[in-house]
N, C-alpha and C positions, 0 to 999 in steps of 0.2 A: 431444768436441768442440763447441765453441759458437761461436756466430756474436755478437761483440761488438759493444757498443755504443762510440761513441766517446768517451764520457764517463758517469758518473755519473748523467747527467740520463738522462730517459726517452729522448730523443732529440737527438743531435746534428744542429741543422740548418745548411745549407749557407750561409746567411749569416754565418756566424761563421768558415767556411774560407776563402770568397771573400767579402770585404765588397765592397757596391757591384753585386753581382751582381742583386740584386731590386729596383733603381731601373726595369730595362727591363721589370718586370713589370706587368702590369694584373691587375683582382680577376676576370677571368673565367676558364673553366676551363683555365690553361695548362698545361703540361707540368710534372710533377713528378717527380724524375730522382733515383734513388737509387742511390749511388755505392760502389764497393766499395774499401776498403783490402785488400791480402792481402799479411799480413807474414809469413807462412809459406812451408813447403815443401809443401804441400798444393794442388791444383790445383781451383779449382771449377770443375764440370762442366756443373750443371744447376742451375735455380730450381726448388723443390716448393712447389706452393702449398697454402693450407691443405684444399683436397680431397684433396692426393694429386697432382696432377697434377702430370709432371715435364715442364721445358720446358730442350732443351739449349743450353748457351752454345756460341756459334760465334762466335770461338775459345772455348776454355776459359778461365778467368783465373787466371794461376799469378801468381808474386809478383808486387807492384808497387812494395813498398819495403822498404829495409832500413834505414832509421833506427831511433833507439832506441825509440820508442814508435806508437802510432795517432797522437795527437796532434801529433806532429813529422811524420808520414806526410800528416796532415790539414793540415798550416800549409805543408807543401812540395808541394802540391796533389797525390800521390803517390797518387793513384785513376784508376778507371774507370768508366765508366757500366757500372751493372748492369741497371737498368731504368728504362722511364720509364712513368707511369701520369698521370692527369688529376688536377690539384691538389684537384679536387673529389671524387675518390674516397672509398669507404668506407675505413677504416684495415682493415688485412689482414695478414696473418703470412706469412713466407717461411723456407724453409730452404734450404740448399744440398747438392746432393751435392759431394763432394769427394773427389779420389782423391790418394794419395800415391805418388810414384815407388819405393817399397820394394811396391807391389802391394795397398796396404789402401785400399779404397775403404769410406766411410762418409757419413752422413747429419747436417748439423748441426743444434744445437737450435734452433728456431723466434726468429724476430725480428719484432717488432710493427713495421709500418709504417706511418706516421699521417700522409697528406697532406693538405695545407694550405696554400691558396693563397697565405699570406702570405709563404709560404717558396718557392724555388726546387725545393728536394730536401734530401736528407740523405745521410748519409757513414755506413755502417758498416764495420765492422774484422773481417777472420779474422784471428787469430792462435791456430794449433793447435800443439802443441808435437808432436815426428815421432813416430812410434809406435816403441816399442821392438822 
């Protein structure tokens, strides 16, 4: 199981998802939003920080998109806010605790989040095959 980036680039920035959103930002410590596309049947139940702290998601995040790939989902804005931090926060890693309707629970591999005040946020994509 892994949390996939939207592209092969280290980070898919939100300005490529929603052009024009940056114009309203100043270079203060504005919010930096990490959005989630969920393309699979797994449900994101919690965020796990790099110290192992677990923050439940309320409500959990089920499938947000059924389009062909993560880019299509992003282009159609089929994502939801996952977390918000300050744009001047240090880079950090997160993983997700996920649950499948077949009763399987697990954690994704971690994803690097790189807040940057030049951007309003980034989008990550969860796309895990169903268990056998």
